[in-house]
C-alpha positions as CSV (number, residue, x, y, z in Angstrom):
1,M,-104.0,-231.0,-31.6
2,D,-104.5,-234.7,-30.2
3,A,-107.7,-234.9,-31.4
4,P,-108.4,-238.3,-33.3
5,I,-108.4,-238.5,-37.4
6,N,-112.6,-239.1,-38.3
7,P,-112.3,-241.6,-40.4
8,L,-115.2,-240.3,-42.0
9,L,-113.1,-237.5,-43.5
10,L,-113.1,-237.4,-47.4
11,K,-110.2,-238.7,-48.9
12,P,-108.7,-235.3,-50.3
13,D,-109.3,-233.9,-47.2
14,L,-107.1,-237.0,-44.9
15,I,-104.4,-236.8,-47.3
16,V,-103.8,-233.1,-46.7
17,L,-104.5,-233.5,-42.7
18,Q,-101.6,-236.2,-42.8
19,N,-99.1,-234.1,-44.9
20,L,-99.9,-231.4,-41.9
21,L,-99.1,-234.0,-38.9
22,Q,-96.1,-234.9,-40.8
23,D,-94.7,-231.8,-40.8
24,L,-95.9,-231.0,-37.0
25,R,-94.4,-234.2,-36.0
26,R,-91.3,-233.3,-38.2
27,N,-90.9,-230.2,-36.0
28,N,-91.4,-231.6,-32.7
29,G,-88.9,-234.2,-33.3
30,T,-90.8,-237.5,-33.4
31,D,-90.6,-239.0,-36.8
32,S,-88.4,-242.1,-37.0
33,H,-85.9,-243.0,-39.6
34,D,-87.5,-245.8,-41.0
35,P,-88.3,-245.1,-45.1
36,A,-92.1,-246.8,-44.5
37,D,-92.7,-244.1,-41.9
38,F,-95.4,-241.7,-41.1
39,S,-93.5,-238.4,-42.5
40,A,-92.1,-240.6,-45.8
41,A,-95.6,-241.7,-46.7
42,H,-97.0,-238.2,-46.3
43,N,-94.4,-235.3,-47.4
44,D,-95.5,-232.7,-49.7
45,Q,-94.4,-234.4,-53.2
46,S,-96.2,-238.3,-52.3
47,S,-99.7,-235.9,-50.8
48,M,-99.9,-233.8,-53.6
49,R,-99.8,-236.9,-56.4
50,A,-102.3,-238.4,-54.2
51,L,-104.3,-235.5,-54.4
52,D,-103.9,-235.7,-58.2
53,E,-105.3,-239.0,-57.9
54,V,-108.5,-238.8,-56.6
55,H,-109.0,-234.9,-58.1
56,D,-111.4,-236.0,-60.7
57,E,-112.9,-239.0,-58.7
58,T,-116.7,-238.7,-59.6
59,T,-118.6,-237.9,-56.5
60,V,-122.5,-238.8,-56.7
61,F,-123.8,-239.3,-53.4
62,T,-122.6,-237.1,-50.2
63,S,-122.7,-240.0,-48.1
64,W,-120.2,-242.5,-50.0
65,D,-117.2,-242.3,-52.3
66,L,-117.0,-243.9,-55.6
67,K,-115.4,-246.8,-54.3
68,D,-118.1,-247.8,-52.0
69,L,-121.1,-247.5,-54.4
70,P,-121.6,-251.2,-56.1
71,A,-119.4,-251.9,-59.4
72,G,-118.7,-254.6,-61.5
73,K,-121.8,-256.9,-62.3
74,G,-125.0,-256.7,-60.8
75,F,-128.3,-255.1,-61.0
76,R,-127.6,-252.2,-58.7
77,A,-124.3,-251.8,-60.0
78,E,-125.6,-251.7,-63.3
79,I,-128.0,-249.0,-62.8
80,L,-125.8,-246.8,-60.4
81,G,-123.2,-246.9,-64.0
82,K,-126.1,-245.8,-66.2
83,Y,-127.6,-243.1,-63.8
84,I,-123.9,-241.5,-63.8
85,T,-123.2,-241.6,-67.4
86,W,-126.6,-240.1,-67.7
87,A,-125.8,-237.5,-65.1
88,Q,-122.7,-237.2,-66.5
89,G,-124.5,-235.5,-69.9
90,I,-125.8,-232.7,-67.6
91,V,-124.1,-231.4,-65.3
92,R,-121.3,-229.1,-66.5
93,N,-118.0,-230.6,-64.6
94,P,-118.4,-234.6,-64.9
95,V,-117.7,-234.8,-61.1
96,D,-120.1,-233.6,-60.3
97,V,-123.2,-235.3,-60.5
98,V,-123.5,-235.4,-56.9
99,F,-125.1,-231.8,-57.5
100,L,-128.2,-233.5,-59.9
101,T,-128.6,-236.0,-57.5
102,H,-129.3,-233.6,-54.9
103,I,-131.7,-231.7,-56.9
104,I,-133.7,-235.1,-58.0
105,L,-134.1,-235.6,-54.3
106,Y,-135.3,-232.2,-53.7
107,F,-138.2,-232.2,-56.2
108,S,-138.7,-235.6,-55.2
109,T,-139.1,-235.4,-51.5
110,S,-139.4,-231.6,-50.2
111,I,-142.0,-230.2,-53.6
112,P,-144.5,-233.3,-53.2
113,S,-144.2,-232.9,-49.2
114,A,-145.7,-229.3,-49.2
115,V,-147.9,-229.4,-51.7
116,F,-149.9,-232.1,-49.6
117,L,-149.4,-230.4,-46.7
118,Y,-152.0,-227.0,-48.6
119,Y,-153.4,-230.6,-50.0
120,H,-154.4,-232.4,-46.2
121,F,-152.4,-230.0,-43.4
122,T,-151.5,-232.3,-40.2
123,W,-149.9,-230.9,-37.5
124,A,-147.4,-233.7,-37.1
125,H,-146.8,-233.7,-41.0
126,G,-145.6,-229.8,-40.7
127,I,-142.8,-231.0,-37.9
128,F,-141.5,-233.4,-39.9
129,H,-141.7,-231.3,-43.3
130,C,-139.9,-228.7,-41.2
131,L,-137.1,-231.4,-39.7
132,L,-136.9,-232.6,-43.8
133,Q,-135.5,-229.2,-45.1
134,L,-133.3,-228.4,-41.4
135,S,-131.7,-231.8,-43.0
136,Y,-131.3,-230.4,-46.5
137,C,-130.8,-226.5,-45.4
138,G,-126.5,-227.1,-45.1
139,S,-126.1,-229.4,-48.3
140,F,-128.7,-227.3,-50.3
141,T,-127.3,-223.8,-49.1
142,L,-123.8,-224.9,-50.1
143,M,-125.1,-226.3,-53.7
144,L,-126.3,-223.2,-54.2
145,H,-123.7,-221.4,-53.4
146,N,-121.6,-223.1,-56.3
147,H,-124.4,-222.3,-58.3
148,I,-124.0,-218.3,-57.4
149,H,-119.9,-218.2,-57.6
150,N,-120.0,-220.2,-61.3
151,N,-123.2,-219.0,-63.0
152,G,-124.7,-222.4,-62.5
153,L,-124.3,-225.9,-62.2
154,L,-125.5,-227.8,-65.4
155,K,-124.3,-227.7,-69.4
156,K,-125.3,-224.7,-72.0
157,K,-128.6,-226.7,-72.9
158,Y,-130.0,-227.4,-69.5
159,V,-130.0,-223.7,-69.1
160,W,-133.4,-223.3,-68.7
161,F,-133.8,-225.8,-65.9
162,D,-130.1,-224.4,-64.3
163,N,-132.2,-220.9,-63.9
164,T,-135.4,-222.0,-62.8
165,W,-134.6,-224.3,-60.0
166,P,-133.2,-222.1,-57.5
167,Y,-136.5,-220.1,-57.9
168,I,-138.5,-223.5,-57.3
169,L,-136.8,-224.6,-54.7
170,E,-135.2,-221.2,-52.7
171,P,-138.0,-220.7,-51.4
172,L,-138.9,-224.0,-49.6
173,M,-135.8,-224.2,-47.8
174,G,-136.0,-220.6,-46.3
175,H,-134.1,-218.7,-49.0
176,T,-135.7,-215.6,-50.2
177,W,-135.2,-215.3,-54.4
178,D,-131.4,-214.2,-55.5
179,S,-131.1,-212.7,-52.1
180,Y,-128.3,-215.2,-51.6
181,Y,-126.5,-214.1,-54.4
182,Y,-126.5,-210.7,-53.8
183,H,-126.2,-210.3,-50.4
184,H,-123.0,-213.2,-50.4
185,V,-121.5,-212.4,-53.7
186,K,-122.4,-208.9,-54.5
187,H,-121.7,-208.2,-51.0
188,H,-119.9,-210.6,-48.4
189,H,-117.4,-211.2,-51.0
190,V,-116.5,-207.4,-51.8
191,E,-116.0,-206.7,-48.3
192,G,-114.3,-209.6,-46.6
193,N,-115.8,-209.0,-43.4
194,G,-114.3,-205.8,-43.4
195,P,-115.9,-202.4,-41.8
196,E,-118.9,-202.1,-44.6
197,D,-119.9,-205.7,-44.5
198,L,-123.3,-205.9,-43.2
199,S,-122.5,-209.3,-41.8
200,S,-119.0,-208.5,-40.3
201,T,-117.9,-210.0,-36.6
202,I,-115.6,-207.1,-36.2
203,R,-117.8,-204.8,-34.4
204,Y,-118.7,-207.8,-31.6
205,Q,-116.9,-209.2,-28.4
206,R,-117.8,-212.6,-30.5
207,D,-117.2,-215.2,-27.2
208,E,-120.6,-212.9,-25.7
209,L,-123.8,-214.4,-26.4
210,S,-125.4,-211.1,-26.2
211,N,-123.3,-209.9,-28.7
212,F,-123.9,-212.8,-30.8
213,L,-127.9,-212.5,-30.3
214,M,-127.4,-208.6,-31.4
215,Y,-125.3,-209.9,-34.7
216,V,-127.9,-212.4,-35.6
217,G,-131.5,-210.2,-34.6
218,R,-129.8,-207.5,-36.5
219,F,-129.6,-209.3,-39.7
220,I,-132.9,-210.8,-39.5
221,A,-134.8,-207.4,-38.3
222,F,-132.9,-205.2,-40.9
223,I,-131.3,-206.7,-44.3
224,W,-133.9,-206.4,-46.6
225,I,-133.7,-202.2,-45.9
226,E,-129.8,-202.3,-45.1
227,L,-128.1,-204.1,-48.3
228,P,-130.4,-202.0,-51.0
229,L,-129.3,-199.1,-49.0
230,Y,-125.5,-200.3,-48.7
231,F,-125.8,-200.8,-52.8
232,L,-126.7,-196.9,-52.8
233,R,-124.5,-196.1,-51.5
234,K,-122.0,-197.6,-53.6
235,R,-123.4,-195.9,-56.1
236,K,-125.0,-199.4,-57.4
237,P,-128.9,-198.5,-57.9
238,G,-129.2,-201.6,-60.4
239,L,-128.0,-203.6,-57.7
240,A,-130.1,-202.0,-55.4
241,F,-133.0,-202.0,-57.0
242,K,-132.8,-206.2,-57.9
243,A,-132.4,-207.0,-54.2
244,A,-135.2,-204.8,-53.0
245,A,-137.2,-206.2,-55.4
246,S,-136.2,-209.8,-55.3
247,E,-136.3,-209.6,-51.3
248,M,-140.3,-207.6,-51.4
249,A,-141.4,-210.1,-54.0
250,A,-140.5,-212.9,-51.8
251,Y,-142.2,-211.6,-48.5
252,L,-145.4,-210.5,-50.9
253,F,-145.4,-214.7,-52.1
254,I,-145.2,-215.7,-48.5
255,Y,-147.5,-212.8,-47.3
256,L,-150.5,-214.5,-50.1
257,A,-149.5,-217.8,-49.3
258,A,-150.6,-217.0,-45.6
259,R,-153.5,-215.2,-46.4
260,R,-154.9,-218.5,-48.2
261,N,-153.3,-221.3,-45.7
262,F,-151.5,-220.3,-42.8
263,Y,-151.0,-223.6,-41.2
264,P,-149.3,-224.9,-44.6
265,T,-147.7,-221.5,-45.2
266,L,-146.0,-221.1,-41.5
267,F,-144.2,-224.9,-42.1
268,V,-143.4,-224.7,-45.7
269,L,-142.1,-221.4,-45.7
270,I,-141.9,-219.4,-42.7
271,I,-140.9,-221.5,-40.5
272,P,-137.4,-222.4,-43.1
273,L,-137.0,-218.8,-43.4
274,F,-136.3,-218.3,-40.2
275,M,-133.9,-221.4,-39.3
276,M,-131.9,-220.6,-42.5
277,R,-131.4,-217.0,-41.5
278,I,-130.5,-218.3,-38.2
279,G,-128.3,-220.5,-39.2
280,L,-126.7,-218.4,-41.8
281,M,-125.5,-216.3,-39.2
282,V,-124.5,-218.8,-37.0
283,G,-122.3,-220.4,-39.8
284,N,-121.1,-216.9,-40.8
285,Y,-120.0,-216.3,-37.5
286,G,-118.5,-219.3,-36.9
287,Q,-116.5,-219.0,-40.3
288,H,-115.4,-215.2,-39.2
289,A,-115.6,-215.3,-35.0
290,L,-111.6,-215.3,-35.1
291,V,-110.1,-212.6,-36.4
292,D,-106.8,-211.5,-35.9
293,D,-105.8,-208.3,-34.2
294,V,-102.7,-207.2,-36.4
295,D,-103.9,-207.6,-39.6
296,P,-107.5,-208.1,-39.7
297,A,-107.9,-207.1,-43.2
298,S,-106.2,-210.2,-44.4
299,D,-108.1,-213.9,-45.7
300,F,-105.1,-215.6,-43.9
301,R,-106.0,-213.7,-40.3
302,S,-110.0,-213.3,-40.9
303,S,-111.5,-216.6,-41.8
304,I,-110.5,-220.3,-41.0
305,T,-110.3,-223.4,-42.4
306,L,-111.9,-226.5,-41.2
307,I,-110.4,-230.3,-41.9
308,D,-114.3,-231.9,-40.9
309,V,-116.8,-234.3,-42.2
310,P,-120.0,-231.9,-41.9
311,S,-118.7,-229.3,-44.1
312,N,-116.3,-231.0,-46.4
313,R,-118.4,-233.9,-46.8
314,H,-122.1,-233.4,-47.0
315,C,-121.4,-229.4,-48.0
316,F,-119.1,-229.5,-51.0
317,N,-115.8,-228.7,-48.9
318,D,-117.5,-225.5,-47.5
319,G,-114.5,-225.9,-44.4
320,W,-112.0,-224.5,-47.0
321,H,-113.1,-221.0,-45.9
322,T,-110.1,-219.4,-46.5
323,S,-109.3,-221.2,-49.8
324,H,-112.4,-219.9,-50.9
325,H,-112.4,-216.6,-50.2
326,L,-109.0,-216.0,-51.4
327,N,-110.5,-217.5,-54.9
328,P,-114.2,-217.4,-55.1
329,L,-114.7,-219.1,-58.0
330,R,-112.3,-222.0,-57.3
331,H,-114.0,-225.5,-58.0
332,W,-115.1,-226.7,-54.7
333,K,-112.8,-229.7,-55.4
334,D,-109.9,-228.0,-56.4
335,H,-109.6,-226.6,-52.5
336,P,-107.5,-228.8,-50.4
337,R,-105.0,-229.0,-53.7
338,A,-104.8,-225.4,-53.7
339,F,-104.0,-225.4,-50.0
340,L,-101.1,-227.8,-49.9
341,K,-99.8,-226.3,-53.3
342,A,-99.8,-222.6,-51.0
343,K,-98.7,-223.9,-47.8
344,N,-96.3,-221.7,-46.8
345,E,-98.3,-218.9,-47.8
346,Y,-100.8,-220.0,-45.0
347,T,-97.9,-221.0,-42.7
348,N,-96.9,-217.0,-43.4
349,G,-100.4,-215.6,-43.4
350,R,-100.7,-217.2,-39.8
351,A,-103.7,-218.7,-40.7
352,L,-105.8,-221.5,-38.6
353,V,-106.9,-225.1,-39.5
354,F,-108.9,-226.9,-37.4
355,Q,-109.8,-230.5,-37.6
356,N,-112.8,-232.1,-36.1
357,I,-115.3,-229.3,-35.9
358,D,-117.9,-227.7,-38.2
359,Y,-118.5,-224.1,-38.1
360,L,-122.1,-225.0,-35.6
361,M,-119.8,-226.3,-33.2
362,M,-116.9,-223.7,-33.7
363,T,-119.9,-220.8,-32.9
364,Y,-121.0,-222.5,-29.4
365,R,-117.5,-223.2,-28.7
366,I,-116.7,-219.7,-29.2
367,L,-120.1,-218.5,-27.1
368,A,-118.9,-221.2,-24.1
369,K,-115.7,-219.8,-23.9
370,D,-114.5,-222.8,-24.6
371,Y,-110.7,-221.9,-25.9
372,L,-109.3,-225.3,-24.5
373,Y,-112.1,-227.4,-26.2
374,L,-111.0,-225.1,-29.7
375,A,-107.3,-225.5,-28.9
376,D,-107.7,-229.7,-29.0
377,C,-108.9,-228.9,-32.5
378,V,-106.2,-226.6,-33.8
379,V,-103.8,-228.0,-36.4
380,P,-100.8,-226.2,-35.9
381,I,-98.7,-224.8,-38.5
382,G,-95.8,-222.2,-38.5
383,D,-95.3,-220.6,-35.6
384,Q,-98.0,-222.1,-33.8
385,I,-96.3,-225.7,-33.7
386,G,-94.6,-225.7,-30.2
387,M,-96.9,-223.8,-28.3
388,S,-98.6,-225.3,-24.9
389,R,-102.8,-226.2,-25.1
390,Q,-102.8,-223.3,-23.0
391,E,-100.7,-220.8,-25.7
392,L,-103.3,-221.5,-28.1
393,A,-106.0,-220.9,-26.0
394,D,-105.1,-217.8,-25.1
395,M,-103.8,-217.0,-28.5
396,L,-107.5,-217.7,-29.8
397,R,-109.0,-215.7,-27.2
398,T,-107.3,-212.4,-28.5
399,K,-108.8,-213.1,-32.2
400,T,-112.6,-213.2,-30.5
401,R,-112.0,-209.5,-29.4
402,R,-113.9,-206.4,-30.7
403,F,-112.2,-203.5,-32.8
404,S,-113.0,-200.0,-31.5
405,E,-114.1,-197.9,-34.3
406,E,-110.7,-196.0,-33.9
407,E,-108.8,-199.5,-34.6
408,I,-111.1,-199.8,-37.5
409,Q,-109.9,-196.5,-38.8
410,E,-106.4,-198.0,-38.2
411,K,-106.1,-200.8,-39.1
412,F,-109.0,-200.9,-42.4
413,Y,-108.5,-198.0,-43.8
414,K,-104.9,-195.5,-42.7
415,G,-101.6,-196.4,-43.9
416,R,-100.8,-199.3,-45.9
417,K,-103.3,-201.9,-43.3
418,T,-106.1,-200.8,-45.9
419,Q,-108.2,-203.8,-47.3
420,K,-107.3,-203.3,-51.1
421,E,-103.1,-203.7,-49.8
422,A,-104.4,-206.3,-47.9
423,K,-106.1,-208.2,-50.8
424,K,-103.1,-207.7,-52.9
425,K,-100.9,-209.3,-50.5
426,D,-103.4,-212.4,-50.4
427,D,-103.5,-212.6,-54.1
428,L,-99.9,-213.7,-54.1
429,Y,-101.4,-216.8,-53.1
430,I,-103.0,-217.0,-55.8
431,S,-100.7,-216.2,-58.2
432,K,-98.5,-219.3,-57.2
433,I,-101.2,-221.6,-57.8
């Protein structure tokens, strides 16, 4: 709540955060009456205008905004300008030059490094390669996330490459072929952290390390069979076959590569696979560890919003997780505007907003039971405004409690507390924007 504003925040994130802090100060009675004060500069109308102004700004790199790049005359500015023009002719949305930048980055570094490991293996290179992939895995996964939700990133005339690059890069980054699509799009977004979601957190005491280890261990050990069985239970044999076939094909590929040359395969394919699966579960745990005990089926109350640098600057607005669950097809740059347009729905839905914390740190702090630290990161909205630090911490603690099977039946399946009706309620949010 008293955390300083990170100067590296994306401009839209900064605009929304300042707007929320304006609400907080006004409700706390700390605004001045100066026409040029904080409140006047960051009210809803001016904030929306500011978001509109930066909405169509092209993103070329994750680390630098367009205003920070060379402009005008000069060799660097000319080369950059030509690259942006060329890239905008390839990507589907002109603002998404950054996706092509990342594809080029991975093809020019990860692939040559992997190939050379098979040509001449050294332990130092193997370790370096794993660290390189570790540094890439977040941005790559969220780029792939945009790809699977929007059926590609590039224009139609490049569909052949748009359909090919994931199959080349996925194994190097620790993904098995198409598994992210089948689990995330066809499963997780259907179930929404509910009782039938294989990555649901509701059956775990979410601030206990033993429960977290069971959560991660189950996914690593059994997702290969549990996901096809889920599709069979849902009478979707086609998806069951595809999910099983793609997973088994990836495992067979890794096995054959390891038989031929084990040590390069260990660092190129096997270690990245385990790193990615652990990372996916740590991230998902942080996204869905704080679940409301009254209305856990609501997307507003079973996911969170992060206004931070790692999630949003480097991972394409992954921090706006509630917004993404409410509309999985929304373009990643639209999340801040969508949030501000429906701020009242977030407030009435008792949603949680945090700043200066990412999902990995969220998971760590929850497991450490450091609720006071988390309370300091809360950006209070609605009824949360006016709560003390200890009250916020106590409120967050209640949201990590394990649900019993009786509670799950009551809150997800009986009466009005069904997932479908909760989704209908949340759809009011979408209809307003």
